[in-house]
C-alpha positions as CSV (number, residue, x, y, z in Angstrom):
1,M,-7.3,21.5,24.5
2,R,-6.9,17.7,24.8
3,T,-7.4,15.2,21.8
4,A,-8.8,11.7,22.2
5,P,-6.4,9.0,22.0
6,P,-6.3,7.3,19.0
7,S,-9.0,4.0,18.7
8,I,-7.6,0.4,18.7
9,A,-8.8,0.1,14.9
10,Y,-6.8,3.2,14.1
11,R,-3.9,1.8,15.8
12,A,-4.3,-1.7,13.9
13,A,-4.9,0.3,10.6
14,L,-1.4,2.2,11.2
15,G,0.5,-1.1,12.2
16,L,-1.0,-2.8,9.2
17,A,0.0,-0.1,6.8
18,L,3.6,0.1,7.9
19,F,3.9,-3.7,8.1
20,A,3.0,-3.6,4.6
21,S,5.2,-0.9,3.7
22,L,8.1,-2.4,5.1
23,I,7.4,-5.6,3.7
24,L,7.1,-3.9,0.2
25,I,10.3,-2.4,0.6
26,W,12.2,-5.5,1.5
27,L,10.5,-7.6,-1.1
28,S,11.0,-5.0,-4.0
29,L,14.4,-3.9,-3.0
30,G,16.0,-6.9,-1.5
31,V,14.4,-9.9,-3.1
32,G,13.0,-8.4,-6.0
33,I,9.1,-9.0,-6.6
34,I,9.5,-8.2,-10.6
35,G,12.2,-10.4,-12.4
36,A,15.5,-11.5,-10.8
37,D,17.0,-10.2,-7.4
38,G,18.2,-6.6,-8.1
39,D,16.0,-5.8,-11.1
40,R,15.5,-2.3,-11.5
41,T,11.9,-2.4,-12.4
42,N,11.2,-3.0,-9.0
43,L,12.2,0.7,-8.2
44,V,8.3,1.5,-9.5
45,Y,7.2,0.0,-6.4
46,G,8.6,3.3,-4.8
47,G,5.4,5.0,-6.2
48,V,3.0,3.1,-4.0
49,L,5.2,4.3,-1.0
50,L,5.3,7.7,-2.6
51,V,1.4,8.1,-2.7
52,G,1.3,6.8,1.0
53,L,3.7,9.5,2.3
54,A,2.3,12.2,0.4
55,G,-1.4,11.3,1.4
56,A,-0.2,11.0,5.3
57,F,1.3,14.3,4.9
58,V,-1.9,15.9,3.2
59,V,-4.4,14.5,5.6
60,R,-2.3,14.9,8.6
61,L,-2.8,11.3,9.7
62,R,-6.5,11.6,10.3
63,A,-8.1,8.2,10.1
64,A,-10.8,9.3,7.4
65,G,-8.0,10.7,5.1
66,M,-5.9,8.1,5.7
67,A,-8.3,5.5,4.5
68,R,-8.5,7.3,1.2
69,T,-4.8,7.4,1.1
70,L,-4.5,3.6,1.7
71,I,-7.0,3.0,-1.0
72,A,-4.9,5.0,-3.5
73,M,-1.8,2.9,-2.4
74,A,-3.7,-0.2,-3.2
75,F,-4.9,1.3,-6.5
76,T,-1.4,2.3,-7.4
77,Q,-0.4,-1.1,-6.2
78,A,-2.9,-2.7,-9.1
79,V,-1.8,-0.3,-11.6
80,I,1.8,-1.3,-11.4
81,A,1.0,-5.1,-11.4
82,G,-1.5,-4.9,-14.3
83,V,1.3,-2.7,-16.2
84,A,3.8,-5.4,-15.3
85,V,1.7,-8.0,-16.4
86,L,0.9,-6.7,-19.7
87,A,4.3,-5.5,-20.7
88,G,6.0,-8.7,-19.6
89,W,8.5,-7.2,-16.9
90,G,10.4,-9.9,-15.2
91,M,9.8,-12.8,-17.4
92,P,10.8,-15.3,-17.4
93,W,11.7,-15.0,-13.5
94,S,8.5,-13.6,-12.6
95,P,5.6,-15.4,-14.4
96,P,2.4,-13.4,-14.3
97,V,0.5,-15.9,-11.7
98,E,3.4,-14.9,-9.1
99,L,3.4,-11.3,-9.9
100,L,-0.2,-11.2,-9.5
101,T,-0.5,-13.2,-6.5
102,L,2.3,-11.0,-4.8
103,N,0.6,-7.8,-5.7
104,A,-3.1,-8.9,-4.6
105,G,-1.5,-9.5,-1.1
106,F,-0.3,-6.3,-0.9
107,I,-3.5,-5.0,-2.2
108,A,-5.4,-6.9,0.4
109,M,-3.3,-5.5,3.3
110,F,-3.9,-1.8,2.0
111,L,-7.5,-2.1,1.6
112,G,-7.4,-3.8,4.9
113,S,-5.9,-1.1,6.4
114,A,-8.0,1.5,4.9
115,W,-11.5,-0.6,6.3
116,L,-9.5,-0.5,9.7
117,F,-8.8,3.5,9.7
118,Q,-12.5,4.0,8.3
119,R,-13.5,2.2,11.6
120,G,-11.3,4.5,13.5
121,A,-12.9,7.1,12.0
122,H,-16.3,5.9,13.3
123,G,-17.5,5.5,9.6
124,R,-17.5,9.1,8.9
125,L,-15.9,10.4,5.6
126,E,-14.5,13.9,5.8
127,V,-15.3,15.6,2.4
128,R,-13.5,18.5,1.8
């Protein structure tokens, strides 16, 4: 049984998700999103990546499931940003506006990828 090749929307979604994940790794481990360079608090962003890896494994990279996974990643990113601002993590090197702006960029990329995955699933959500 042959499977259909992935749609352009699916490929774009996968590319955007991988791009956002790689930039998140680089910024959190290399440059530091929270606090100064090398601040161990940045390791919490690994949770976003774990959500993505676990979700991709569970849904077996199916477009509709990946859309939900990327929404979960965006939610996890938002929770981390909210906790970081409320707890005052990274002060004075990372003021709240900087933290919220950087995290909003990642949230936008993850949600954009989710939207593209949804289009790749032809608008169908698989409910199980």
